[in-house]
N, CA, C, O and the ligand as a Tripos MOL2 file, in Angstrom:
@<TRIPOS>MOLECULE
protein
  317   315    80     0     0
PROTEIN
NO_CHARGES

@<TRIPOS>ATOM
      1 N           0.8290   -1.1440    0.0840 N.3       1 MET1
      2 CA         -0.0780   -0.0470    0.0290 C.3       1 MET1
      3 C           0.8910    1.1730   -0.0720 C.2       1 MET1
      4 O           1.8370    1.2660    0.7100 O.2       1 MET1
      5 N           0.6610    2.0750   -1.0000 N.am      2 PRO2
      6 CA          1.5310    3.3880   -0.9430 C.3       2 PRO2
      7 C           1.0900    4.2750    0.1300 C.2       2 PRO2
      8 O          -0.0380    4.3210    0.6180 O.2       2 PRO2
      9 N           2.2140    5.0460    0.4710 N.am      3 ILE3
     10 CA          1.9830    6.1330    1.5550 C.3       3 ILE3
     11 C           1.1320    7.3120    1.0320 C.2       3 ILE3
     12 O           1.5040    7.9640    0.0560 O.2       3 ILE3
     13 N           0.0960    7.5520    1.6290 N.am      4 THR4
     14 CA         -0.7590    8.8940    1.1370 C.3       4 THR4
     15 C          -0.1380   10.1840    1.6160 C.2       4 THR4
     16 O           0.5400   10.2750    2.6390 O.2       4 THR4
     17 N          -0.4180   11.1460    0.8150 N.am      5 ASP5
     18 CA          0.0380   12.4600    1.1940 C.3       5 ASP5
     19 C          -0.2300   12.8540    2.6970 C.2       5 ASP5
     20 O           0.5860   13.4470    3.4020 O.2       5 ASP5
     21 N          -1.4820   12.4440    3.0910 N.am      6 GLU6
     22 CA         -1.9100   12.7090    4.3740 C.3       6 GLU6
     23 C          -0.8640   12.1100    5.3950 C.2       6 GLU6
     24 O          -0.4360   12.8220    6.3020 O.2       6 GLU6
     25 N          -0.4630   10.8300    5.2500 N.am      7 GLN7
     26 CA          0.4150   10.1590    6.0570 C.3       7 GLN7
     27 C           1.8760   10.9220    5.9880 C.2       7 GLN7
     28 O           2.6140   11.0720    6.9610 O.2       7 GLN7
     29 N           2.0930   11.2830    4.9190 N.am      8 ILE8
     30 CA          3.3930   12.0350    4.8690 C.3       8 ILE8
     31 C           3.3450   13.2440    5.7990 C.2       8 ILE8
     32 O           4.2190   13.4550    6.6390 O.2       8 ILE8
     33 N           2.2610   14.0430    5.6060 N.am      9 LYS9
     34 CA          2.2010   15.2850    6.3540 C.3       9 LYS9
     35 C           2.0830   15.1480    7.7610 C.2       9 LYS9
     36 O           2.5790   15.9820    8.5180 O.2       9 LYS9
     37 N           1.3650   14.0010    8.2270 N.am     10 ALA10
     38 CA          1.2850   13.7260    9.6810 C.3      10 ALA10
     39 C           2.7590   13.2270   10.1980 C.2      10 ALA10
     40 O           3.1470   13.4820   11.3380 O.2      10 ALA10
     41 N           3.4120   12.6150    9.4110 N.am     11 LEU11
     42 CA          4.8260   12.2670    9.7740 C.3      11 LEU11
     43 C           5.6630   13.4740    9.9500 C.2      11 LEU11
     44 O           6.3310   13.6210   10.9730 O.2      11 LEU11
     45 N           5.6540   14.3680    8.9670 N.am     12 VAL12
     46 CA          6.4440   15.4540    8.9500 C.3      12 VAL12
     47 C           5.9580   16.4830   10.0260 C.2      12 VAL12
     48 O           6.7570   17.2980   10.4880 O.2      12 VAL12
     49 N           4.6900   16.4500   10.4130 N.am     13 ASN13
     50 CA          4.2790   17.3360   11.5670 C.3      13 ASN13
     51 C           4.7960   16.7810   12.9280 C.2      13 ASN13
     52 O           5.0790   17.5240   13.8680 O.2      13 ASN13
     53 N           4.8900   15.5340   12.9680 N.am     14 MET14
     54 CA          5.4000   14.8950   14.0550 C.3      14 MET14
     55 C           6.8450   15.1870   14.3670 C.2      14 MET14
     56 O           7.2420   15.5630   15.4700 O.2      14 MET14
     57 N           7.5430   14.9970   13.3850 N.am     15 ILE15
     58 CA          8.9860   15.2480   13.4010 C.3      15 ILE15
     59 C           9.1640   16.6850   13.8020 C.2      15 ILE15
     60 O           9.8940   17.0100   14.7380 O.2      15 ILE15
     61 N           8.4650   17.5590   13.0550 N.am     16 ALA16
     62 CA          8.6650   19.0980   13.2180 C.3      16 ALA16
     63 C           8.3070   19.5480   14.6900 C.2      16 ALA16
     64 O           8.8740   20.5330   15.1640 O.2      16 ALA16
     65 N           7.4300   18.8800   15.3740 N.am     17 SER17
     66 CA          7.0370   19.1370   16.7060 C.3      17 SER17
     67 C           7.9190   18.7620   17.7340 C.2      17 SER17
     68 O           7.7920   19.2660   18.8490 O.2      17 SER17
     69 N           8.8620   17.8790   17.4760 N.am     18 VAL18
     70 CA          9.8780   17.4540   18.2810 C.3      18 VAL18
     71 C          11.1520   18.3000   18.2110 C.2      18 VAL18
     72 O          12.0890   17.9040   17.5170 O.2      18 VAL18
     73 N          11.2250   19.3550   18.8430 N.am     19 GLN19
     74 CA         12.4200   20.2880   18.6940 C.3      19 GLN19
     75 C          13.3830   19.8890   19.9420 C.2      19 GLN19
     76 O          12.9060   19.5760   21.0330 O.2      19 GLN19
     77 N          14.6310   19.9220   19.7130 N.am     20 PRO20
     78 CA         15.6480   19.6410   20.8250 C.3      20 PRO20
     79 C          15.5700   20.5880   21.8910 C.2      20 PRO20
     80 O          15.8270   20.2140   23.0350 O.2      20 PRO20
     81 N          15.2160   21.8740   21.6320 N.am     21 ASP21
     82 CA         15.2060   22.8840   22.8360 C.3      21 ASP21
     83 C          13.7690   22.9640   23.4050 C.2      21 ASP21
     84 O          13.4820   23.7910   24.2710 O.2      21 ASP21
     85 N          12.9220   22.1330   22.9280 N.am     22 GLU22
     86 CA         11.6220   22.2970   23.6270 C.3      22 GLU22
     87 C          11.4260   21.8330   24.9310 C.2      22 GLU22
     88 O          11.9890   20.7970   25.2860 O.2      22 GLU22
     89 N          10.5960   22.5520   25.8080 N.am     23 LEU23
     90 CA         10.6400   22.2440   27.2260 C.3      23 LEU23
     91 C           9.3660   21.2210   27.2540 C.2      23 LEU23
     92 O           8.4640   21.1140   26.4230 O.2      23 LEU23
     93 N           9.5660   20.5320   28.4210 N.am     24 ASP24
     94 CA          8.7050   19.5170   28.6250 C.3      24 ASP24
     95 C           7.5290   20.3250   29.6190 C.2      24 ASP24
     96 O           7.6650   21.4930   29.9820 O.2      24 ASP24
     97 N           6.5530   19.5960   29.9150 N.am     25 CYS25
     98 CA          5.3280   20.3460   30.7520 C.3      25 CYS25
     99 C           5.8010   20.7830   32.0640 C.2      25 CYS25
    100 O           5.5630   21.8820   32.5660 O.2      25 CYS25
    101 N           6.5780   19.7160   32.6450 N.am     26 ASP26
    102 CA          7.1150   20.4250   34.1240 C.3      26 ASP26
    103 C           7.9580   21.4820   34.0230 C.2      26 ASP26
    104 O           7.8510   22.3150   34.9230 O.2      26 ASP26
    105 N           8.8260   21.6960   33.1190 N.am     27 ALA27
    106 CA          9.7180   22.8940   32.8970 C.3      27 ALA27
    107 C           8.7390   23.9490   32.6680 C.2      27 ALA27
    108 O           8.7640   24.9730   33.3500 O.2      27 ALA27
    109 N           7.8460   23.7540   31.7140 N.am     28 CYS28
    110 CA          6.9660   24.8590   31.3160 C.3      28 CYS28
    111 C           6.3090   25.4710   32.4900 C.2      28 CYS28
    112 O           6.3270   26.6900   32.6660 O.2      28 CYS28
    113 N           5.6750   24.5700   33.3700 N.am     29 SER29
    114 CA          4.7230   25.0620   34.3910 C.3      29 SER29
    115 C           5.6050   25.6780   35.5010 C.2      29 SER29
    116 O           5.0010   26.2810   36.3890 O.2      29 SER29
    117 N           6.9030   25.6120   35.5680 N.am     30 GLN30
    118 CA          7.8820   26.2060   36.5310 C.3      30 GLN30
    119 C           7.9230   27.7260   36.2060 C.2      30 GLN30
    120 O           8.0640   28.5650   37.0950 O.2      30 GLN30
    121 N           7.7810   28.0700   34.7730 N.am     31 HIS31
    122 CA          8.2610   29.4090   34.1650 C.3      31 HIS31
    123 C           6.8920   30.0060   33.6300 C.2      31 HIS31
    124 O           6.8850   31.0830   33.0350 O.2      31 HIS31
    125 N           5.7330   29.2780   33.8580 N.am     32 ILE32
    126 CA          4.5210   29.8060   33.1360 C.3      32 ILE32
    127 C           4.0310   31.1370   33.8420 C.2      32 ILE32
    128 O           3.5570   32.0310   33.1400 O.2      32 ILE32
    129 N           4.1250   31.2740   35.0830 N.am     33 ALA33
    130 CA          3.7620   32.4400   35.7800 C.3      33 ALA33
    131 C           4.5430   33.6030   35.2770 C.2      33 ALA33
    132 O           4.0090   34.6200   34.8350 O.2      33 ALA33
    133 N           5.8770   33.4090   35.3630 N.am     34 GLU34
    134 CA          6.7610   34.4580   34.7840 C.3      34 GLU34
    135 C           6.2870   34.8710   33.2600 C.2      34 GLU34
    136 O           6.1990   36.0320   32.8600 O.2      34 GLU34
    137 N           6.0410   33.8570   32.6000 N.am     35 PHE35
    138 CA          5.7770   34.2090   31.1890 C.3      35 PHE35
    139 C           4.3920   34.9620   31.0110 C.2      35 PHE35
    140 O           4.2470   35.8640   30.1860 O.2      35 PHE35
    141 N           3.4890   34.5620   31.7720 N.am     36 ALA36
    142 CA          2.1600   35.1360   31.8950 C.3      36 ALA36
    143 C           2.3670   36.7290   32.3110 C.2      36 ALA36
    144 O           1.6750   37.5690   31.7370 O.2      36 ALA36
    145 N           3.1960   37.0750   33.1780 N.am     37 GLU37
    146 CA          3.4240   38.2740   33.7540 C.3      37 GLU37
    147 C           4.0420   39.0150   32.5480 C.2      37 GLU37
    148 O           3.5420   40.0980   32.2430 O.2      37 GLU37
    149 N           4.9730   38.5860   31.9070 N.am     38 THR38
    150 CA          5.5450   39.1500   30.7810 C.3      38 THR38
    151 C           4.6170   39.5960   29.6770 C.2      38 THR38
    152 O           4.7610   40.6340   29.0330 O.2      38 THR38
    153 N           3.6020   38.6670   29.5140 N.am     39 GLN39
    154 CA          2.5760   38.9630   28.3650 C.3      39 GLN39
    155 C           1.7130   40.0250   28.7380 C.2      39 GLN39
    156 O           1.2760   40.8580   27.9440 O.2      39 GLN39
    157 N           1.4200   39.9800   30.2140 N.am     40 LEU40
    158 CA          0.4120   40.9980   30.6800 C.3      40 LEU40
    159 C           0.9900   42.3670   30.6910 C.2      40 LEU40
    160 O           0.3010   43.3650   30.4770 O.2      40 LEU40
    161 N           2.4110   42.4080   30.9730 N.am     41 LEU41
    162 CA          2.8960   43.7430   31.1140 C.3      41 LEU41
    163 C           3.4070   44.2120   29.6800 C.2      41 LEU41
    164 O           3.9560   45.3080   29.5760 O.2      41 LEU41
    165 N           3.2540   43.5020   28.7290 N.am     42 GLY42
    166 CA          3.6700   43.7570   27.3870 C.3      42 GLY42
    167 C           5.1640   43.8360   27.2450 C.2      42 GLY42
    168 O           5.6620   44.4600   26.3080 O.2      42 GLY42
    169 N           5.9050   43.2110   28.1650 N.am     43 LYS43
    170 CA          7.2400   43.1170   27.9970 C.3      43 LYS43
    171 C           7.7950   42.2840   26.7930 C.2      43 LYS43
    172 O           7.0570   41.5220   26.1690 O.2      43 LYS43
    173 N           9.1010   42.4510   26.4890 N.am     44 THR44
    174 CA          9.6920   41.7510   25.4720 C.3      44 THR44
    175 C           9.9680   40.2310   25.8750 C.2      44 THR44
    176 O          10.5770   39.9260   26.9010 O.2      44 THR44
    177 N           9.5120   39.4100   25.0580 N.am     45 VAL45
    178 CA          9.7770   37.8550   25.3750 C.3      45 VAL45
    179 C          11.2380   37.6040   25.1510 C.2      45 VAL45
    180 O          11.7510   37.8010   24.0490 O.2      45 VAL45
    181 N          11.9120   37.1680   26.1920 N.am     46 ASP46
    182 CA         13.4010   36.8330   25.8290 C.3      46 ASP46
    183 C          13.5410   35.5030   25.3910 C.2      46 ASP46
    184 O          12.5760   34.7690   25.1760 O.2      46 ASP46
    185 N          14.8750   35.1290   25.2340 N.am     47 GLU47
    186 CA         15.1310   33.9340   24.5610 C.3      47 GLU47
    187 C          14.4430   32.6040   25.2440 C.2      47 GLU47
    188 O          13.8040   31.7360   24.6500 O.2      47 GLU47
    189 N          14.7120   32.6660   26.5070 N.am     48 SER48
    190 CA         14.2200   31.3980   27.3330 C.3      48 SER48
    191 C          12.7100   31.3430   27.3760 C.2      48 SER48
    192 O          12.1320   30.2760   27.5830 O.2      48 SER48
    193 N          12.0740   32.4640   27.1860 N.am     49 GLN49
    194 CA         10.6470   32.5570   27.2920 C.3      49 GLN49
    195 C           9.9310   32.1600   25.8870 C.2      49 GLN49
    196 O           8.7540   31.8100   25.7990 O.2      49 GLN49
    197 N          10.7900   32.2670   24.8670 N.am     50 GLN50
    198 CA         10.4260   31.8530   23.6600 C.3      50 GLN50
    199 C          10.2180   30.3870   23.5150 C.2      50 GLN50
    200 O           9.4460   29.9580   22.6580 O.2      50 GLN50
    201 N          10.8190   29.6680   24.2480 N.am     51 ALA51
    202 CA         10.7610   28.1610   24.4760 C.3      51 ALA51
    203 C           9.4640   27.9010   25.0890 C.2      51 ALA51
    204 O           8.7320   26.9940   24.6930 O.2      51 ALA51
    205 N           9.1320   28.7910   26.1780 N.am     52 ILE52
    206 CA          7.8100   28.5230   26.8960 C.3      52 ILE52
    207 C           6.6980   28.8450   25.7230 C.2      52 ILE52
    208 O           5.7400   28.1070   25.4930 O.2      52 ILE52
    209 N           6.9350   29.8660   25.1360 N.am     53 GLN53
    210 CA          5.8180   30.4080   24.1980 C.3      53 GLN53
    211 C           5.5930   29.2470   23.0480 C.2      53 GLN53
    212 O           4.4540   29.0240   22.6390 O.2      53 GLN53
    213 N           6.5700   28.6200   22.6150 N.am     54 THR54
    214 CA          6.6610   27.4850   21.4970 C.3      54 THR54
    215 C           5.8880   26.2890   22.2790 C.2      54 THR54
    216 O           4.9870   25.7090   21.6730 O.2      54 THR54
    217 N           6.1900   25.9260   23.5220 N.am     55 HIS55
    218 CA          5.6370   24.9330   24.0620 C.3      55 HIS55
    219 C           4.0320   25.2370   24.1910 C.2      55 HIS55
    220 O           3.2060   24.4130   23.8010 O.2      55 HIS55
    221 N           3.6950   26.3770   24.7200 N.am     56 LEU56
    222 CA          2.3370   26.7610   24.7110 C.3      56 LEU56
    223 C           1.5420   26.4430   23.4650 C.2      56 LEU56
    224 O           0.4610   25.8550   23.4260 O.2      56 LEU56
    225 N           2.2630   26.9350   22.4260 N.am     57 GLU57
    226 CA          1.5890   26.7100   21.0770 C.3      57 GLU57
    227 C           1.2740   25.3380   20.7250 C.2      57 GLU57
    228 O           0.3300   25.0310   19.9970 O.2      57 GLU57
    229 N           2.0390   24.5680   21.2270 N.am     58 ASN58
    230 CA          1.9420   23.0670   20.9270 C.3      58 ASN58
    231 C           1.2440   22.3490   21.9120 C.2      58 ASN58
    232 O           0.7600   21.2760   21.5530 O.2      58 ASN58
    233 N           1.0870   22.7050   23.0700 N.am     59 CYS59
    234 CA          0.5880   22.0370   24.2420 C.3      59 CYS59
    235 C          -0.7850   22.4080   24.8300 C.2      59 CYS59
    236 O          -0.8650   23.3440   25.6260 O.2      59 CYS59
    237 N          -1.8750   21.6970   24.4570 N.am     60 HIS60
    238 CA         -3.1690   22.3640   24.9320 C.3      60 HIS60
    239 C          -3.3410   22.2680   26.4260 C.2      60 HIS60
    240 O          -4.1010   23.0680   26.9720 O.2      60 HIS60
    241 N          -2.7400   21.4120   27.0950 N.am     61 CYS61
    242 CA         -2.8280   21.3610   28.5490 C.3      61 CYS61
    243 C          -2.2370   22.5590   29.2480 C.2      61 CYS61
    244 O          -2.8380   23.1610   30.1380 O.2      61 CYS61
    245 N          -0.9780   22.8960   28.7910 N.am     62 CYS62
    246 CA         -0.2990   24.0810   29.3850 C.3      62 CYS62
    247 C          -0.8710   25.4260   28.9280 C.2      62 CYS62
    248 O          -0.8880   26.4430   29.6210 O.2      62 CYS62
    249 N          -1.4030   25.2930   27.5050 N.am     63 GLN63
    250 CA         -2.0870   26.5040   27.0530 C.3      63 GLN63
    251 C          -3.2770   26.8550   27.9370 C.2      63 GLN63
    252 O          -3.4940   28.0260   28.2460 O.2      63 GLN63
    253 N          -4.1090   25.7720   28.3780 N.am     64 ALA64
    254 CA         -5.2950   25.9610   29.2590 C.3      64 ALA64
    255 C          -4.7410   26.5730   30.6330 C.2      64 ALA64
    256 O          -5.3070   27.4660   31.2640 O.2      64 ALA64
    257 N          -3.7080   26.0350   30.9410 N.am     65 GLU65
    258 CA         -3.0660   26.3990   32.3520 C.3      65 GLU65
    259 C          -2.7770   27.9250   32.4060 C.2      65 GLU65
    260 O          -3.0620   28.6720   33.3410 O.2      65 GLU65
    261 N          -2.1270   28.2780   31.1750 N.am     66 PHE66
    262 CA         -1.6110   29.6370   30.8490 C.3      66 PHE66
    263 C          -2.8490   30.6450   30.8660 C.2      66 PHE66
    264 O          -2.8350   31.7060   31.4890 O.2      66 PHE66
    265 N          -3.8120   30.2290   30.1830 N.am     67 ASN67
    266 CA         -5.1520   31.0990   30.0640 C.3      67 ASN67
    267 C          -5.8070   31.2480   31.4570 C.2      67 ASN67
    268 O          -6.3540   32.3070   31.7640 O.2      67 ASN67
    269 N          -5.7630   30.3720   32.1580 N.am     68 ASP68
    270 CA         -6.3050   30.3130   33.5920 C.3      68 ASP68
    271 C          -5.5410   31.4100   34.3860 C.2      68 ASP68
    272 O          -6.1100   32.2530   35.0790 O.2      68 ASP68
    273 N          -4.3510   31.3270   34.2390 N.am     69 LEU69
    274 CA         -3.2990   32.0630   35.0010 C.3      69 LEU69
    275 C          -3.3520   33.5010   34.5080 C.2      69 LEU69
    276 O          -3.3460   34.3880   35.3620 O.2      69 LEU69
    277 N          -3.4000   33.8080   33.2870 N.am     70 LEU70
    278 CA         -3.5600   34.9970   32.6730 C.3      70 LEU70
    279 C          -4.9560   35.6110   33.0360 C.2      70 LEU70
    280 O          -5.0140   36.8240   33.2370 O.2      70 LEU70
    281 N          -6.0460   34.8640   33.1280 N.am     71 ALA71
    282 CA         -7.4400   35.4040   33.5480 C.3      71 ALA71
    283 C          -7.4150   35.9280   35.0260 C.2      71 ALA71
    284 O          -7.9820   36.9280   35.4660 O.2      71 ALA71
    285 N          -6.6210   35.0140   35.7000 N.am     72 ALA72
    286 CA         -6.5360   35.2950   37.1930 C.3      72 ALA72
    287 C          -5.5960   36.6440   37.4260 C.2      72 ALA72
    288 O          -5.9320   37.5200   38.2230 O.2      72 ALA72
    289 N          -4.5370   36.7000   36.7420 N.am     73 LEU73
    290 CA         -3.7240   37.8940   36.8460 C.3      73 LEU73
    291 C          -4.3080   39.1500   36.4680 C.2      73 LEU73
    292 O          -3.9630   40.1910   37.0250 O.2      73 LEU73
    293 N          -5.2890   39.1160   35.4330 N.am     74 LYS74
    294 CA         -5.9630   40.2260   34.9790 C.3      74 LYS74
    295 C          -7.0180   40.5560   35.9740 C.2      74 LYS74
    296 O          -7.2420   41.7380   36.2350 O.2      74 LYS74
    297 N          -7.6350   39.6650   36.5070 N.am     75 GLY75
    298 CA         -8.6390   39.8450   37.5120 C.3      75 GLY75
    299 C          -8.1350   40.6390   38.7580 C.2      75 GLY75
    300 O          -8.8240   41.4460   39.3810 O.2      75 GLY75
    301 N          -6.7510   40.2800   39.0590 N.am     76 ILE76
    302 CA         -6.1700   40.9620   40.2100 C.3      76 ILE76
    303 C          -5.9630   42.4270   39.9280 C.2      76 ILE76
    304 O          -6.0800   43.3130   40.7750 O.2      76 ILE76
    305 N          -5.5860   42.6370   38.4280 N.am     77 GLU77
    306 CA         -5.1980   44.0920   38.2900 C.3      77 GLU77
    307 C          -6.4660   44.9450   38.3290 C.2      77 GLU77
    308 O          -6.4520   46.0990   38.7570 O.2      77 GLU77
    309 N          -7.5920   44.3200   37.8540 N.am     78 GLU78
    310 CA         -8.9560   45.2020   37.6320 C.3      78 GLU78
    311 C          -9.4550   45.4470   39.0140 C.2      78 GLU78
    312 O         -10.2620   46.3560   39.2090 O.2      78 GLU78
    313 N          -9.0000   44.6490   40.0420 N.am     79 GLU79
    314 CA         -9.7900   45.0010   41.2390 C.3      79 GLU79
    315 C          -9.2800   46.2200   42.0250 C.2      79 GLU79
    316 O          -9.8700   46.5930   43.0390 O.2      79 GLU79
    317 ZN          2.7680   21.2660   28.2730 Zn       80 ZN80
@<TRIPOS>BOND
     1     1     2 1
     2     2     3 1
     3     3     4 2
     4     3     5 am
     5     5     6 1
     6     6     7 1
     7     7     8 2
     8     7     9 am
     9     9    10 1
    10    10    11 1
    11    11    12 2
    12    11    13 am
    13    13    14 1
    14    14    15 1
    15    15    16 2
    16    15    17 am
    17    17    18 1
    18    18    19 1
    19    19    20 2
    20    19    21 am
    21    21    22 1
    22    22    23 1
    23    23    24 2
    24    23    25 am
    25    25    26 1
    26    26    27 1
    27    27    28 2
    28    27    29 am
    29    29    30 1
    30    30    31 1
    31    31    32 2
    32    31    33 am
    33    33    34 1
    34    34    35 1
    35    35    36 2
    36    35    37 am
    37    37    38 1
    38    38    39 1
    39    39    40 2
    40    39    41 am
    41    41    42 1
    42    42    43 1
    43    43    44 2
    44    43    45 am
    45    45    46 1
    46    46    47 1
    47    47    48 2
    48    47    49 am
    49    49    50 1
    50    50    51 1
    51    51    52 2
    52    51    53 am
    53    53    54 1
    54    54    55 1
    55    55    56 2
    56    55    57 am
    57    57    58 1
    58    58    59 1
    59    59    60 2
    60    59    61 am
    61    61    62 1
    62    62    63 1
    63    63    64 2
    64    63    65 am
    65    65    66 1
    66    66    67 1
    67    67    68 2
    68    67    69 am
    69    69    70 1
    70    70    71 1
    71    71    72 2
    72    71    73 am
    73    73    74 1
    74    74    75 1
    75    75    76 2
    76    75    77 am
    77    77    78 1
    78    78    79 1
    79    79    80 2
    80    79    81 am
    81    81    82 1
    82    82    83 1
    83    83    84 2
    84    83    85 am
    85    85    86 1
    86    86    87 1
    87    87    88 2
    88    87    89 am
    89    89    90 1
    90    90    91 1
    91    91    92 2
    92    91    93 am
    93    93    94 1
    94    94    95 1
    95    95    96 2
    96    95    97 am
    97    97    98 1
    98    98    99 1
    99    99   100 2
   100    99   101 am
   101   101   102 1
   102   102   103 1
   103   103   104 2
   104   103   105 am
   105   105   106 1
   106   106   107 1
   107   107   108 2
   108   107   109 am
   109   109   110 1
   110   110   111 1
   111   111   112 2
   112   111   113 am
   113   113   114 1
   114   114   115 1
   115   115   116 2
   116   115   117 am
   117   117   118 1
   118   118   119 1
   119   119   120 2
   120   119   121 am
   121   121   122 1
   122   122   123 1
   123   123   124 2
   124   123   125 am
   125   125   126 1
   126   126   127 1
   127   127   128 2
   128   127   129 am
   129   129   130 1
   130   130   131 1
   131   131   132 2
   132   131   133 am
   133   133   134 1
   134   134   135 1
   135   135   136 2
   136   135   137 am
   137   137   138 1
   138   138   139 1
   139   139   140 2
   140   139   141 am
   141   141   142 1
   142   142   143 1
   143   143   144 2
   144   143   145 am
   145   145   146 1
   146   146   147 1
   147   147   148 2
   148   147   149 am
   149   149   150 1
   150   150   151 1
   151   151   152 2
   152   151   153 am
   153   153   154 1
   154   154   155 1
   155   155   156 2
   156   155   157 am
   157   157   158 1
   158   158   159 1
   159   159   160 2
   160   159   161 am
   161   161   162 1
   162   162   163 1
   163   163   164 2
   164   163   165 am
   165   165   166 1
   166   166   167 1
   167   167   168 2
   168   167   169 am
   169   169   170 1
   170   170   171 1
   171   171   172 2
   172   171   173 am
   173   173   174 1
   174   174   175 1
   175   175   176 2
   176   175   177 am
   177   177   178 1
   178   178   179 1
   179   179   180 2
   180   179   181 am
   181   181   182 1
   182   182   183 1
   183   183   184 2
   184   183   185 am
   185   185   186 1
   186   186   187 1
   187   187   188 2
   188   187   189 am
   189   189   190 1
   190   190   191 1
   191   191   192 2
   192   191   193 am
   193   193   194 1
   194   194   195 1
   195   195   196 2
   196   195   197 am
   197   197   198 1
   198   198   199 1
   199   199   200 2
   200   199   201 am
   201   201   202 1
   202   202   203 1
   203   203   204 2
   204   203   205 am
   205   205   206 1
   206   206   207 1
   207   207   208 2
   208   207   209 am
   209   209   210 1
   210   210   211 1
   211   211   212 2
   212   211   213 am
   213   213   214 1
   214   214   215 1
   215   215   216 2
   216   215   217 am
   217   217   218 1
   218   218   219 1
   219   219   220 2
   220   219   221 am
   221   221   222 1
   222   222   223 1
   223   223   224 2
   224   223   225 am
   225   225   226 1
   226   226   227 1
   227   227   228 2
   228   227   229 am
   229   229   230 1
   230   230   231 1
   231   231   232 2
   232   231   233 am
   233   233   234 1
   234   234   235 1
   235   235   236 2
   236   235   237 am
   237   237   238 1
   238   238   239 1
   239   239   240 2
   240   239   241 am
   241   241   242 1
   242   242   243 1
   243   243   244 2
   244   243   245 am
   245   245   246 1
   246   246   247 1
   247   247   248 2
   248   247   249 am
   249   249   250 1
   250   250   251 1
   251   251   252 2
   252   251   253 am
   253   253   254 1
   254   254   255 1
   255   255   256 2
   256   255   257 am
   257   257   258 1
   258   258   259 1
   259   259   260 2
   260   259   261 am
   261   261   262 1
   262   262   263 1
   263   263   264 2
   264   263   265 am
   265   265   266 1
   266   266   267 1
   267   267   268 2
   268   267   269 am
   269   269   270 1
   270   270   271 1
   271   271   272 2
   272   271   273 am
   273   273   274 1
   274   274   275 1
   275   275   276 2
   276   275   277 am
   277   277   278 1
   278   278   279 1
   279   279   280 2
   280   279   281 am
   281   281   282 1
   282   282   283 1
   283   283   284 2
   284   283   285 am
   285   285   286 1
   286   286   287 1
   287   287   288 2
   288   287   289 am
   289   289   290 1
   290   290   291 1
   291   291   292 2
   292   291   293 am
   293   293   294 1
   294   294   295 1
   295   295   296 2
   296   295   297 am
   297   297   298 1
   298   298   299 1
   299   299   300 2
   300   299   301 am
   301   301   302 1
   302   302   303 1
   303   303   304 2
   304   303   305 am
   305   305   306 1
   306   306   307 1
   307   307   308 2
   308   307   309 am
   309   309   310 1
   310   310   311 1
   311   311   312 2
   312   311   313 am
   313   313   314 1
   314   314   315 1
   315   315   316 2
@<TRIPOS>SUBSTRUCTURE
     1 MET1         2 RESIDUE 1 A MET
     2 PRO2         6 RESIDUE 1 A PRO
     3 ILE3        10 RESIDUE 1 A ILE
     4 THR4        14 RESIDUE 1 A THR
     5 ASP5        18 RESIDUE 1 A ASP
     6 GLU6        22 RESIDUE 1 A GLU
     7 GLN7        26 RESIDUE 1 A GLN
     8 ILE8        30 RESIDUE 1 A ILE
     9 LYS9        34 RESIDUE 1 A LYS
    10 ALA10       38 RESIDUE 1 A ALA
    11 LEU11       42 RESIDUE 1 A LEU
    12 VAL12       46 RESIDUE 1 A VAL
    13 ASN13       50 RESIDUE 1 A ASN
    14 MET14       54 RESIDUE 1 A MET
    15 ILE15       58 RESIDUE 1 A ILE
    16 ALA16       62 RESIDUE 1 A ALA
    17 SER17       66 RESIDUE 1 A SER
    18 VAL18       70 RESIDUE 1 A VAL
    19 GLN19       74 RESIDUE 1 A GLN
    20 PRO20       78 RESIDUE 1 A PRO
    21 ASP21       82 RESIDUE 1 A ASP
    22 GLU22       86 RESIDUE 1 A GLU
    23 LEU23       90 RESIDUE 1 A LEU
    24 ASP24       94 RESIDUE 1 A ASP
    25 CYS25       98 RESIDUE 1 A CYS
    26 ASP26      102 RESIDUE 1 A ASP
    27 ALA27      106 RESIDUE 1 A ALA
    28 CYS28      110 RESIDUE 1 A CYS
    29 SER29      114 RESIDUE 1 A SER
    30 GLN30      118 RESIDUE 1 A GLN
    31 HIS31      122 RESIDUE 1 A HIS
    32 ILE32      126 RESIDUE 1 A ILE
    33 ALA33      130 RESIDUE 1 A ALA
    34 GLU34      134 RESIDUE 1 A GLU
    35 PHE35      138 RESIDUE 1 A PHE
    36 ALA36      142 RESIDUE 1 A ALA
    37 GLU37      146 RESIDUE 1 A GLU
    38 THR38      150 RESIDUE 1 A THR
    39 GLN39      154 RESIDUE 1 A GLN
    40 LEU40      158 RESIDUE 1 A LEU
    41 LEU41      162 RESIDUE 1 A LEU
    42 GLY42      166 RESIDUE 1 A GLY
    43 LYS43      170 RESIDUE 1 A LYS
    44 THR44      174 RESIDUE 1 A THR
    45 VAL45      178 RESIDUE 1 A VAL
    46 ASP46      182 RESIDUE 1 A ASP
    47 GLU47      186 RESIDUE 1 A GLU
    48 SER48      190 RESIDUE 1 A SER
    49 GLN49      194 RESIDUE 1 A GLN
    50 GLN50      198 RESIDUE 1 A GLN
    51 ALA51      202 RESIDUE 1 A ALA
    52 ILE52      206 RESIDUE 1 A ILE
    53 GLN53      210 RESIDUE 1 A GLN
    54 THR54      214 RESIDUE 1 A THR
    55 HIS55      218 RESIDUE 1 A HIS
    56 LEU56      222 RESIDUE 1 A LEU
    57 GLU57      226 RESIDUE 1 A GLU
    58 ASN58      230 RESIDUE 1 A ASN
    59 CYS59      234 RESIDUE 1 A CYS
    60 HIS60      238 RESIDUE 1 A HIS
    61 CYS61      242 RESIDUE 1 A CYS
    62 CYS62      246 RESIDUE 1 A CYS
    63 GLN63      250 RESIDUE 1 A GLN
    64 ALA64      254 RESIDUE 1 A ALA
    65 GLU65      258 RESIDUE 1 A GLU
    66 PHE66      262 RESIDUE 1 A PHE
    67 ASN67      266 RESIDUE 1 A ASN
    68 ASP68      270 RESIDUE 1 A ASP
    69 LEU69      274 RESIDUE 1 A LEU
    70 LEU70      278 RESIDUE 1 A LEU
    71 ALA71      282 RESIDUE 1 A ALA
    72 ALA72      286 RESIDUE 1 A ALA
    73 LEU73      290 RESIDUE 1 A LEU
    74 LYS74      294 RESIDUE 1 A LYS
    75 GLY75      298 RESIDUE 1 A GLY
    76 ILE76      302 RESIDUE 1 A ILE
    77 GLU77      306 RESIDUE 1 A GLU
    78 GLU78      310 RESIDUE 1 A GLU
    79 GLU79      314 RESIDUE 1 A GLU
    80 ZN80       317 GROUP 0 **** ****
């Protein structure tokens, strides 16, 4: 059976999503508060935080955690 285009795309995506400098969820959650603050204050995302940003784009569970955190931080600011 020949490999379909869809299968090739899936494979390429799988390989592309595994980057050597990518954080795991544990490392991400250790820095997530710092990153949320950076975003909230509109600060520049530095090199180490770019890895967090990349992780958040690819990891739905950390993304959910980040959104919760951001909402909580915004809530504090508005009070
Ligand atoms: Zn994660």
